[in-house]
Every structure is written in structure tokens, then in C-alpha cells.
C-alpha positions as CSV (number, residue, x, y, z in Angstrom):
1,M,-33.7,-54.9,6.3
2,S,-31.4,-51.9,6.8
3,A,-29.1,-52.0,9.8
4,Q,-29.6,-48.3,10.3
5,A,-33.3,-48.6,10.3
6,K,-33.2,-51.6,12.7
7,Q,-31.0,-49.6,15.1
8,A,-33.2,-46.6,14.9
9,S,-36.2,-48.5,16.1
10,S,-34.5,-50.8,18.5
11,G,-35.5,-48.9,21.7
12,P,-33.2,-48.4,24.6
13,S,-30.4,-50.4,23.2
14,G,-30.0,-47.9,20.3
15,S,-27.5,-45.1,20.3
16,I,-27.5,-41.5,19.0
17,R,-24.9,-42.5,16.4
18,S,-27.5,-44.9,14.9
19,I,-29.8,-42.0,13.9
20,I,-27.2,-39.5,12.8
21,G,-28.4,-39.6,9.2
22,P,-32.1,-38.8,9.9
23,L,-31.0,-36.3,12.6
24,V,-28.8,-34.4,10.0
25,A,-31.6,-34.3,7.5
26,I,-34.0,-32.9,10.0
27,I,-31.6,-30.4,11.5
28,V,-30.5,-29.0,8.1
29,G,-34.1,-28.6,6.9
30,L,-35.1,-27.0,10.2
31,F,-32.1,-24.7,10.3
32,M,-32.9,-23.4,6.8
33,V,-36.5,-22.6,7.7
34,I,-35.9,-20.9,11.0
35,L,-32.9,-18.9,9.6
36,D,-35.0,-17.5,6.8
37,G,-37.7,-16.5,9.2
38,T,-35.5,-13.9,10.8
39,A,-33.2,-13.0,7.9
40,V,-35.8,-11.1,5.9
41,N,-36.5,-8.6,8.7
42,V,-33.2,-6.8,8.2
43,A,-33.7,-6.5,4.5
44,I,-37.0,-4.6,4.7
45,P,-35.4,-1.1,4.0
46,K,-33.5,-2.6,1.0
47,L,-36.6,-4.1,-0.4
48,Q,-38.4,-0.8,-0.1
49,D,-35.7,0.8,-2.2
50,E,-35.6,-2.1,-4.7
51,F,-39.3,-2.2,-5.4
52,N,-40.0,1.5,-4.7
53,G,-42.8,0.4,-2.3
54,S,-44.2,1.6,1.0
55,L,-43.3,0.1,4.3
56,S,-46.9,-1.1,4.8
57,L,-46.7,-3.0,1.6
58,V,-43.2,-4.5,1.9
59,Q,-43.9,-5.4,5.6
60,W,-46.3,-8.0,4.2
61,T,-43.2,-10.1,3.1
62,V,-42.8,-10.8,6.8
63,T,-46.5,-10.7,7.8
64,G,-47.7,-13.0,4.9
65,Y,-45.0,-15.5,5.7
66,A,-46.0,-15.6,9.4
67,L,-49.7,-15.9,8.6
68,A,-49.1,-18.7,6.2
69,Q,-47.2,-20.6,8.9
70,A,-49.9,-19.9,11.5
71,A,-52.5,-21.3,9.1
72,I,-50.7,-24.5,8.1
73,I,-49.2,-25.5,11.5
74,P,-52.5,-27.0,12.9
75,L,-52.7,-29.3,9.8
76,A,-49.2,-30.7,10.3
77,G,-50.2,-33.5,12.6
78,W,-53.1,-34.6,10.4
79,L,-51.0,-34.5,7.2
80,S,-48.3,-36.5,8.9
81,D,-50.7,-39.2,10.1
82,R,-52.5,-39.3,6.8
83,F,-49.6,-39.3,4.3
84,G,-46.6,-40.3,6.5
85,A,-44.1,-38.0,8.3
86,K,-41.2,-38.7,5.9
87,R,-43.2,-37.8,2.8
88,V,-44.7,-34.7,4.3
89,F,-41.4,-33.5,5.7
90,L,-39.6,-33.9,2.3
91,I,-42.4,-32.2,0.4
92,S,-42.4,-29.3,2.8
93,V,-38.7,-28.8,2.6
94,A,-38.9,-29.0,-1.2
95,M,-41.8,-26.5,-1.3
96,F,-39.8,-24.1,0.9
97,T,-36.8,-24.4,-1.3
98,I,-38.8,-23.8,-4.5
99,G,-40.4,-20.8,-2.8
100,S,-37.0,-19.5,-2.0
101,L,-36.0,-19.7,-5.7
102,L,-39.1,-17.9,-6.7
103,C,-38.6,-15.2,-4.0
104,A,-35.1,-14.5,-5.4
105,L,-36.5,-14.1,-8.9
106,A,-39.4,-11.9,-7.9
107,N,-39.5,-8.5,-9.7
108,S,-42.2,-6.8,-7.7
109,A,-43.2,-6.6,-4.1
110,E,-46.5,-8.3,-4.8
111,L,-44.9,-11.3,-6.3
112,L,-42.4,-11.5,-3.4
113,I,-45.2,-11.5,-0.9
114,L,-47.0,-14.3,-2.9
115,F,-43.8,-16.4,-2.9
116,R,-43.2,-15.7,0.7
117,V,-46.6,-17.2,1.5
118,L,-45.6,-20.3,-0.5
119,Q,-42.4,-20.4,1.7
120,G,-44.5,-20.1,4.8
121,I,-46.8,-23.0,3.8
122,G,-43.8,-25.2,3.3
123,G,-41.9,-24.0,6.4
124,G,-44.8,-24.1,8.8
125,V,-45.1,-27.8,8.7
126,V,-41.3,-28.5,9.1
127,M,-41.0,-27.6,12.9
128,P,-43.9,-29.8,14.4
129,I,-43.1,-32.7,12.1
130,S,-39.4,-32.5,12.9
131,M,-40.0,-32.6,16.7
132,A,-42.4,-35.5,16.4
133,F,-40.0,-37.4,14.1
134,I,-37.0,-37.0,16.3
135,Y,-38.9,-38.0,19.4
136,R,-40.1,-41.2,17.7
137,L,-36.6,-42.1,16.5
138,A,-34.7,-41.3,19.6
139,P,-33.8,-44.2,22.0
140,P,-36.2,-43.8,25.0
141,D,-33.3,-43.3,27.5
142,K,-31.7,-40.6,25.3
143,V,-34.7,-38.5,24.2
144,G,-33.4,-35.4,26.0
145,A,-30.0,-35.6,24.5
146,V,-31.3,-36.0,21.0
147,M,-33.9,-33.3,21.4
148,G,-31.1,-31.1,22.7
149,M,-29.2,-31.6,19.5
150,M,-32.2,-30.8,17.4
151,G,-32.8,-27.7,19.5
152,I,-29.5,-26.1,18.4
153,P,-30.9,-24.7,15.1
154,I,-34.1,-23.5,17.0
155,L,-32.1,-21.0,19.0
156,L,-29.0,-20.6,16.8
157,A,-30.7,-19.8,13.5
158,P,-32.7,-16.7,14.8
159,A,-29.5,-15.1,16.1
160,L,-27.4,-16.0,13.0
161,G,-30.1,-14.9,10.6
162,P,-29.6,-11.1,11.1
163,V,-25.8,-11.5,10.9
164,L,-25.9,-13.4,7.6
165,A,-28.7,-11.3,6.1
166,G,-27.0,-8.1,7.2
167,W,-23.8,-9.1,5.5
168,L,-25.6,-10.1,2.3
169,V,-27.7,-6.9,2.2
170,D,-24.7,-4.7,2.9
171,Y,-22.1,-6.4,0.7
172,A,-24.0,-8.5,-1.9
173,A,-27.6,-8.3,-3.0
174,W,-31.0,-9.0,-1.3
175,N,-31.7,-11.9,-3.6
176,W,-28.9,-14.0,-1.9
177,I,-31.0,-14.1,1.3
178,F,-33.2,-16.6,-0.6
179,L,-30.6,-18.1,-3.0
180,I,-28.5,-19.5,-0.1
181,N,-31.5,-21.7,0.8
182,L,-31.2,-23.6,-2.5
183,P,-28.2,-25.8,-1.8
184,I,-29.3,-26.3,1.8
185,G,-32.7,-27.4,0.8
186,V,-31.4,-29.8,-1.8
187,I,-29.0,-31.3,0.6
188,A,-31.7,-31.8,3.2
189,V,-34.0,-33.5,0.7
190,L,-31.3,-35.8,-0.6
191,I,-30.2,-36.9,2.8
192,G,-33.8,-37.3,3.9
193,I,-34.7,-39.5,1.0
194,R,-31.7,-41.8,1.8
195,S,-31.8,-41.8,5.6
196,L,-35.3,-40.9,7.0
197,P,-37.2,-44.1,7.9
198,N,-40.9,-44.5,7.2
199,I,-43.2,-44.2,10.3
200,D,-46.5,-46.0,10.7
201,R,-49.4,-43.8,9.7
202,Q,-52.2,-43.1,12.2
203,S,-55.8,-43.8,11.5
204,V,-57.6,-40.7,10.0
205,A,-60.8,-42.4,8.9
206,S,-63.0,-39.5,10.0
207,L,-62.1,-36.2,8.3
208,D,-62.3,-33.3,10.7
209,L,-63.5,-30.9,8.0
210,F,-64.7,-28.1,10.3
211,G,-61.5,-28.3,12.3
212,M,-59.4,-28.0,9.1
213,L,-61.3,-24.8,8.3
214,L,-61.5,-23.2,11.7
215,A,-57.9,-23.9,12.9
216,P,-56.1,-22.0,10.1
217,L,-58.6,-19.2,10.4
218,A,-58.3,-18.9,14.2
219,F,-54.5,-19.0,14.4
220,A,-53.9,-16.8,11.3
221,A,-56.4,-14.2,12.4
222,L,-55.1,-14.1,16.0
223,S,-51.5,-13.8,14.7
224,Y,-52.6,-11.0,12.3
225,G,-54.5,-9.1,15.0
226,V,-51.8,-9.1,17.6
227,T,-49.2,-8.2,14.9
228,E,-51.2,-5.2,14.0
229,G,-51.4,-4.4,17.7
230,A,-47.8,-3.3,17.5
231,T,-49.0,-0.3,15.5
232,S,-52.2,0.3,17.5
233,W,-54.3,-1.9,19.8
234,T,-57.4,0.1,19.0
235,S,-57.2,0.1,15.2
236,T,-59.9,-1.6,13.1
237,K,-57.4,-4.2,11.7
238,T,-56.3,-5.2,15.2
239,L,-59.8,-5.4,16.6
240,V,-61.3,-7.3,13.7
241,G,-58.3,-9.7,13.5
242,I,-58.5,-10.5,17.3
243,A,-62.3,-10.7,17.3
244,V,-62.4,-13.1,14.3
245,G,-59.5,-15.1,15.8
246,I,-61.2,-15.5,19.2
247,A,-64.6,-16.4,17.6
248,A,-63.0,-19.0,15.3
249,L,-60.9,-20.4,18.2
250,L,-63.9,-20.8,20.5
251,A,-65.8,-22.5,17.7
252,F,-62.8,-24.7,17.0
253,I,-62.5,-25.8,20.6
254,V,-66.2,-26.8,20.7
255,V,-65.8,-28.7,17.4
256,E,-62.6,-30.5,18.4
257,L,-63.9,-31.6,21.8
258,R,-66.9,-33.2,20.1
259,H,-65.0,-34.8,17.3
260,R,-63.9,-38.5,17.7
261,N,-60.7,-37.9,15.6
262,P,-60.0,-34.1,16.0
263,L,-57.4,-32.2,14.0
264,L,-55.7,-31.0,17.2
265,E,-56.1,-33.1,20.3
266,L,-57.2,-30.5,22.9
267,R,-58.0,-33.2,25.5
268,V,-54.3,-33.3,26.4
269,F,-55.0,-30.1,28.4
270,A,-56.8,-32.4,30.9
271,S,-53.3,-33.4,32.0
272,G,-52.2,-30.8,34.6
273,N,-48.6,-31.6,34.0
274,F,-49.0,-30.8,30.3
275,S,-51.0,-27.6,30.9
276,R,-48.5,-26.3,33.4
277,G,-45.6,-27.1,31.0
278,I,-47.2,-25.3,28.0
279,I,-47.9,-22.2,30.1
280,V,-44.2,-22.1,31.1
281,Q,-43.4,-22.6,27.4
282,W,-45.5,-19.6,26.5
283,V,-43.8,-17.4,29.1
284,S,-40.3,-18.4,27.8
285,Q,-41.4,-17.8,24.2
286,F,-42.7,-14.4,25.2
287,A,-39.3,-13.5,26.7
288,L,-37.2,-15.0,23.8
289,F,-39.0,-13.6,20.8
290,G,-39.6,-10.3,22.5
291,T,-35.8,-10.0,23.0
292,F,-35.0,-11.1,19.4
293,F,-37.2,-8.2,18.2
294,L,-36.5,-5.5,20.7
295,V,-32.7,-5.6,20.8
296,P,-32.1,-5.2,17.0
297,I,-34.6,-2.2,17.0
298,F,-32.7,-0.6,19.9
299,L,-29.2,-1.1,18.3
300,Q,-30.2,0.1,14.8
301,T,-32.7,2.8,15.7
302,A,-31.1,4.3,18.8
303,K,-27.5,3.4,18.5
304,G,-27.3,3.7,14.7
305,Y,-25.6,0.3,14.0
306,S,-25.9,-1.4,10.6
307,A,-27.7,-4.7,10.2
308,F,-24.5,-6.6,10.0
309,D,-23.0,-5.0,13.2
310,T,-26.3,-5.6,15.0
311,G,-26.1,-9.3,14.1
312,L,-22.5,-9.5,15.4
313,I,-23.5,-7.9,18.8
314,M,-26.3,-10.5,19.1
315,L,-23.9,-13.4,18.3
316,P,-23.0,-14.2,21.9
317,Q,-26.6,-15.2,22.5
318,A,-26.4,-17.7,19.6
319,I,-23.1,-19.1,20.8
320,A,-24.3,-19.5,24.4
321,S,-27.5,-21.2,23.3
322,G,-25.6,-23.5,21.0
323,I,-23.3,-24.5,23.9
324,F,-26.0,-25.0,26.5
325,M,-28.6,-26.7,24.3
326,P,-27.0,-30.1,24.2
327,I,-26.0,-29.8,27.9
328,G,-29.7,-29.2,28.8
329,G,-30.8,-32.1,26.7
330,R,-28.4,-34.6,28.3
331,L,-29.2,-33.3,31.8
332,S,-32.9,-33.7,31.2
333,D,-32.6,-37.4,30.7
334,R,-31.2,-37.7,34.2
335,F,-33.1,-35.0,36.2
336,G,-36.2,-34.1,34.2
337,A,-37.3,-30.7,33.0
338,R,-38.1,-28.9,36.3
339,P,-34.5,-28.2,37.6
340,L,-33.4,-27.1,34.1
341,V,-36.4,-24.8,33.6
342,L,-35.8,-23.3,37.1
343,S,-32.1,-22.8,36.3
344,G,-32.7,-21.4,32.8
345,M,-35.4,-19.0,34.0
346,T,-33.1,-17.7,36.7
347,L,-30.6,-16.8,34.0
348,V,-33.3,-15.2,31.9
349,V,-34.4,-13.1,34.9
350,I,-30.8,-12.0,35.6
351,A,-30.3,-11.1,31.9
352,A,-33.5,-9.1,31.9
353,F,-32.3,-7.3,35.0
354,F,-29.0,-6.3,33.4
355,L,-30.7,-5.2,30.3
356,S,-33.1,-3.1,32.4
357,R,-30.1,-1.2,33.8
358,I,-28.6,-0.2,30.5
359,E,-27.8,3.5,30.2
360,A,-27.2,5.6,27.0
361,G,-23.4,5.8,27.5
362,D,-22.8,2.1,28.0
363,G,-20.7,0.1,25.5
364,N,-21.6,-3.0,23.5
365,L,-20.6,-5.4,26.4
366,A,-23.6,-4.1,28.4
367,V,-25.8,-5.7,25.8
368,M,-23.7,-8.7,24.8
369,V,-23.1,-10.1,28.3
370,P,-26.9,-10.2,29.2
371,L,-27.7,-11.7,25.7
372,A,-25.2,-14.5,26.4
373,L,-26.9,-15.2,29.7
374,L,-30.3,-15.2,28.0
375,G,-29.0,-17.6,25.4
376,A,-27.5,-19.9,28.0
377,G,-30.8,-19.9,30.0
378,M,-32.9,-20.6,26.9
379,G,-30.5,-23.3,25.8
380,L,-30.7,-25.1,29.2
381,F,-34.4,-25.5,29.3
382,M,-36.1,-25.0,25.9
383,M,-35.8,-28.6,24.6
384,P,-36.2,-30.3,28.0
385,L,-39.5,-28.4,28.2
386,N,-40.5,-29.6,24.8
387,T,-39.6,-33.1,25.7
388,H,-41.6,-32.8,28.9
389,L,-44.7,-31.7,26.9
390,I,-44.4,-34.6,24.5
391,Q,-43.9,-37.1,27.3
392,S,-46.8,-35.7,29.3
393,A,-49.2,-36.5,26.4
394,P,-50.5,-39.9,25.2
395,Q,-47.8,-41.3,22.9
396,N,-50.1,-42.1,20.0
397,L,-50.8,-38.3,19.8
398,V,-47.2,-37.1,19.5
399,G,-47.7,-35.7,16.0
400,R,-50.9,-33.8,17.1
401,V,-49.2,-32.5,20.3
402,T,-46.3,-30.9,18.4
403,S,-48.7,-29.3,16.0
404,L,-50.7,-28.0,18.9
405,T,-47.7,-26.5,20.8
406,N,-46.3,-25.0,17.6
407,A,-49.6,-23.4,16.6
408,F,-49.9,-21.7,20.0
409,Q,-46.3,-20.6,19.9
410,Q,-46.9,-18.8,16.7
411,V,-49.6,-16.7,18.3
412,V,-47.5,-16.1,21.5
413,S,-44.5,-15.0,19.5
414,S,-46.6,-12.5,17.6
415,L,-48.2,-11.3,20.9
416,A,-44.7,-10.9,22.5
417,V,-43.5,-8.7,19.6
418,A,-46.7,-6.6,19.5
419,T,-47.0,-6.1,23.3
420,L,-43.3,-5.2,23.9
421,T,-43.2,-3.0,20.8
422,T,-46.3,-1.1,22.0
423,I,-44.8,-0.7,25.6
424,S,-41.5,0.5,24.3
425,G,-43.0,2.8,21.6
426,N,-45.4,4.4,24.0
427,K,-42.6,5.0,26.5
428,V,-40.5,6.7,23.9
429,K,-43.4,8.9,22.8
430,D,-44.1,9.9,26.4
431,L,-40.5,10.8,27.1
432,A,-40.2,12.8,23.9
433,E,-43.4,14.7,24.6
434,A,-42.1,15.5,28.1
435,H,-39.2,17.5,26.7
436,Q,-41.1,18.5,23.5
437,S,-38.5,17.3,21.0
438,A,-37.8,14.3,18.8
439,P,-36.8,11.1,20.6
440,N,-33.1,11.0,21.4
441,L,-30.7,8.2,22.6
442,E,-31.6,8.7,26.2
443,D,-35.3,8.4,25.4
444,W,-34.7,5.1,23.5
445,T,-32.5,3.7,26.2
446,S,-34.9,4.6,29.0
447,A,-37.8,2.9,27.0
448,F,-35.7,-0.1,26.3
449,S,-34.7,-0.5,30.0
450,Y,-38.3,0.0,31.1
451,T,-39.5,-2.7,28.8
452,F,-36.9,-5.2,30.0
453,F,-37.8,-4.4,33.6
454,I,-41.3,-5.8,32.8
455,L,-39.7,-8.9,31.4
456,I,-38.1,-9.6,34.8
457,F,-41.5,-10.3,36.3
458,I,-42.5,-12.4,33.3
459,G,-39.4,-14.5,33.9
460,I,-40.2,-14.8,37.6
461,A,-43.7,-16.0,36.8
462,G,-42.3,-18.7,34.6
463,G,-39.9,-19.8,37.3
464,I,-42.7,-20.1,39.8
465,L,-44.8,-22.1,37.4
466,A,-41.8,-24.4,36.7
467,M,-41.7,-25.4,40.3
468,L,-45.1,-27.1,39.8
469,L,-43.8,-29.4,37.0
470,R,-43.7,-33.1,37.7
471,R,-41.5,-35.5,35.8
472,P,-43.7,-37.7,33.4
473,K,-43.6,-41.4,34.1
474,V,-41.8,-42.9,31.1
475,D,-40.8,-46.6,30.8
476,P,-37.3,-46.6,29.3
477,N,-37.8,-50.2,28.2
478,A,-41.1,-49.5,26.4
479,E,-41.3,-49.1,22.6
480,K,-42.7,-45.9,21.3
481,S,-46.2,-46.2,20.0
482,N,-45.3,-45.4,16.5
483,E,-42.9,-48.0,15.3
484,V,-40.4,-47.2,12.6
485,H,-40.6,-49.3,9.4
486,M,-37.6,-51.3,8.6
487,M,-37.4,-49.8,5.2
488,V,-35.3,-46.7,4.6
489,G,-35.2,-44.6,1.4
């Protein structure tokens, strides 16, 4: 019996130090996947030149990746229960790493898109399984602190991605965006093989075949439809995508509620505490991913900054989130999620207010300071809110709950980007038509400010909903439902 495994499963007497090995393996794998998800965005112009392709074609390197993730995420919980969390996590990280190598070797846009889909299939499973894994391993009285540590790559990687990718595109070659994943992926797999404990599998005797077909179709179609909405909400692609997604989602809900062992356990929405928490999470995701997309567009399109310089300007957001994430995790163990969500949402609203007041002649600090406030706010409450959702659900459904929340987050993130892009783009168009000339810096700045003014009210709505959260009743002396096997490796 391994002492490390024994400690990891020892309940409240355990310590964070006893699970450092598994935590490192999970954080490294998670960081790689999330980093790559944002890094490719800044390389789109370079890929157009490299493959002599149109923007609509090359854009599928991002869209294909996102749709593959949306399709596979609902299956994560079932795969984990059926084959074991450790095995699925390691295979997923390995698949993502192999996909990265193939992407770096691609000699056409079509092949790159294909290999990005392979990356997305591997990467989509990593997030929900990581969250469920960490929750099961963490000592019950230190869940918030451990989830806070795991949350660092969730907020840090999206901000560092453009910096690293911008530098590689400007000073090296586009291939290195994918090649840097190889050593990271190998390290994550090797550490994982050695340190990740095996977790009891759940019973999956009854195969939810219709759920396995409808869930990927529903979430992929919805993600595609709202992504196309960034171009036009009335286009055929947008309307067909959303219509297919809604129809498949409604059919999926009916099937899941009737199935004895559903793919995604939708009955958790019967818990008012869970339902309120996930709505707050959707609101925060809307603000976060909308900002990640809007700010780089403003800096590069309106201000004329390079990809690397844009990443540097966004760096304070990453630093602030990295500092406040573990603080939020530790505080949530003592006070629960509600005060942290309220405090964090207040910082988000203040940041959106400052961003809505930006003028064309303002310097970089006018963007960097609000971004730091936004990062601090998100860092304070993101993982406490995730912990709240997991603790509000039946503990034997942890793997299914993380798949459920991540699947919906994929759609909400796409909706945030599409909606805010549409609002900003239409505002720029209206301003340009008003003075009958091409959009200038003042037009872009006004549209940017107007869009963030709307985000103020989204943040206020999230804060009001957060006041309704109630701390889940968790027995700190109780063992988690999924015991960790005493065998490691």
C-alpha cells in the first residue's frame, strides 16, 4: 500500500501536501489544454499567409476545435465512470499531445483543421475529469483551497496564451504554438502514471445510447450556431445550427429524464441551490470570455498593437487572477461561496464600468487596471463557485455534474463571444455610417465602451443572484462517495 495513496484517501486528516503529485499532473495537463485553446486565435493571420487560405477556411482551426470539445464534454462523466478517471485522463492528455504534433506537421489548412478536431476530442475531456478528480482527492475540509490551486491554470492560461503565441508567431514560427505542447504533455502523462490514484468506477450497466447521440449533437450544434451569430444572427448557418441544437437539446432532456442511468444527470437541477449557482456561473462566464475576446480585438484592430504587445497588456489580468485564485479557494472553506461571489462580482462590475469609460486618447493603463480588477474578481469566486456546484449535487454524481457544467459553459462562452461581437460590430457600423466614412479609432473606442456598459448590468445581475446562494451542508468527517484505491501507478 502506497503511503501517498493512503494519505490521499484519508479524509479530513489528509493534507494538501499529500496530493501534490496528482495535483501537479492534473494542473500541467489542464494548463496545456487551456493555453492552446486561446493561443491559436492570434495565429490566424499567419496561418492564412502560410496556407494561402481564406479567413472562412482558416477560422475552422478554431471552430473545429471548439465544436469537437462541445461534442465530447457530455461523454466525459460516462467515460470516467466506465473506464476509470485515471485511464481516461491520461489517454485524453496523450491524444491532445499527439494531435499537437500532427498540427505542427500539417502542410495544408484542411489537415490542420482535422488535427485540431483530434486535439479538441482529447482536450474536451480533460477539464471535467480534472475537476471531479481533484474534488475526490482533496481532504473534505480543504476542498476550496485545493480547487483554488487547480483554478490557477483556468484563468492564467487564457491570458498567457496570446502572449506566448504572439511571441512565437512574431519571432519564431507558427508550428511552435503546437510543438511546445509536446514536452508539457509527456511530463503530465509520466507524472500521472506515477502519482494519479485509481478511483472506483461507477455502475454503467445500462448504456444511454440515445443520450450519447443527442448530447454531442445538441451542444456542438448550439456552439456552432451561436458562433456563426457573430457574423449574422439571421444567416442560414446560424438559424440551422441553433434550430438543430435546440431540437436535439429538448429531445436529449426528455430522454435523460426518463433514463435510469442517464449520460448527464439533469435531475440535479431540482436542487435550487445548484440551479442558482449554475446561473451565476453562466453570467460570470459570459463576462469573462466576452472580455477575453473583445479586448484583443480592440487593441489590435483599433489601436494597432501586435499580437505580442496585446498579450502583454492583458498580462495584469492573468497575474491578478493567479494571485487571488488560491486566496478565494482558502476563504471558501471558511465562509462558503456567497461572500466571495458577491465580492468578486463587485470587482467585475467596477472593471466593466472603467472599461466603459475609455476614450480614444487614453493610454494602456486605462485598459490594464480594469483588467487587473477583472482578474482579481474572477480569481476570488470562480473556483468557490465550482466547488459550490459540486457540493450541491449528490456526491456519487460528481463526474456527471462536472461534465454537465462544462458542457453548458462551452455554449455560454460561444454565446458571449457571438453576442458581444455582434453588439460591438453593429455599433461600429452605425457610427461609421453616421459620418459616412470608414471606422476610425473614436468609432472603435465608442463601440468598445458601449459594449462594456452592457456588461455592467450583466455583472449586477450575477451579484443579485449570488445573494440567493446557500452554503451546501457538507460533513467534513464524511468520506467522499468515490473512494480512492490504495494502488498508485
